[in-house]
C-alpha positions in Angstrom: 12.7 2.6 1.2 11.2 4.3 4.3 7.7 3.7 5.8 6.0 6.4 7.9 2.8 5.3 9.6 -0.1 7.4 10.8 -3.9 6.9 11.3 -6.9 8.8 10.0 -10.4 7.9 11.0 -9.4 4.4 12.0 -7.5 3.8 8.7 -3.8 3.3 8.7 -1.9 5.4 6.1 1.6 4.1 5.2 3.6 6.8 3.6 6.3 5.1 1.5 9.3 6.9 0.1 12.3 5.8 -2.0 12.4 2.7 -4.2 10.2 -0.3 -3.5 12.5 -3.1 -4.5 12.4 -6.0 -2.0 15.1 -7.3 0.3 14.8 -5.7 3.8 11.9 -3.6 2.5 9.7 -6.7 2.1 10.3 -7.7 5.7 9.7 -4.2 7.0 6.4 -3.8 5.0 5.2 -7.3 6.0 6.0 -6.6 9.7 4.2 -3.3 9.6 1.0 -4.9 8.0 1.1 -7.8 10.6 1.5 -5.3 13.5 -1.5 -3.2 12.2 -3.7 -6.3 12.0 -2.6 -7.4 15.5 -3.6 -3.9 16.7 -7.0 -4.4 15.1 -6.4 -2.1 12.1 -7.4 -4.0 9.0 -7.8 -1.1 6.5 -4.6 0.4 5.0 -3.8 3.0 2.5 -0.3 3.0 1.0 0.7 6.5 -0.1 3.0 6.1 -3.1 3.5 9.9 -3.6 7.2 9.7 -2.7 8.0 6.3 -4.2 10.4 6.8 -7.1 10.4 3.3 -8.6 8.8 -0.1 -8.1 10.3 -3.3 -9.6 8.6 -6.8 -9.8 9.7 -7.6 -6.2 8.2 -4.4 -5.0 4.9 -5.3 -6.7 5.1 -8.6 -4.9 5.4 -6.8 -1.6 2.2 -4.8 -2.3 0.4 -8.0 -3.4 1.5 -9.8 -0.2 0.2 -6.9 1.9 -3.1 -6.9 -0.1 -3.5 -10.7 0.4 -2.7 -10.6 4.1 -5.2 -7.8 4.8 -7.9 -9.5 2.7 -7.5 -12.7 4.7 -8.0 -10.6 7.9 -11.2 -9.0 6.5 -9.5 -5.8 5.5 -8.3 -4.0 2.4 -5.3 -2.3 1.0 -5.7 0.7 -1.3 -3.2 3.0 -3.0 -2.9 6.7 -2.9 -1.2 9.2 -5.2 0.5 6.7 -7.6 2.7 8.5 -10.1 2.1 8.2 -13.8 5.4 6.3 -14.2 4.4 3.7 -11.6 0.8 3.6 -12.7 2.1 2.4 -16.1 3.7 -0.5 -14.4 0.3 -1.4 -12.8 -1.4 -1.1 -16.2 1.2 -3.3 -18.0 1.0 -5.9 -15.2 -2.8 -5.7 -15.1 -2.6 -5.0 -11.3 -4.7 -1.9 -11.8 -7.6 -4.4 -11.8 -6.6 -5.5 -8.3 -5.7 -2.3 -6.4 -8.1 0.5 -5.9 -6.3 3.8 -6.3 -7.0 7.3 -5.3 -5.5 10.8 -5.8 -7.3 12.3 -2.8 -6.6 11.1 0.7 -10.0 12.0 2.2 -11.7 10.2 -0.6 -9.5 7.1 -0.1 -10.3 7.1 3.7 -14.0 7.5 3.0 -14.0 4.6 0.6 -13.7 2.2 3.5 -17.1 3.1 5.0 
């Protein structure tokens, strides 16, 4: 998995690519979230457009990021989740936890 970071209107956008399956990915994602919070950025959008697969550990990574940001007064939202991965969110009932968007501008505006 790769993480590419950029900011738009004070919101961090993390573009993920590959498979979200734990291991070193968990540490990289966790460090990225903690660095953003340390820099004062508490609102994060995770773009899932290029994520091919998520397993249960990958879901745990997202939940951990969500919880860490919530504790700091921020939020984590998802962008461009594929149908295949969205089905995993539906089966696991995580669609009730994560706010998800198909349009980046709309996702960024949702923080205001």
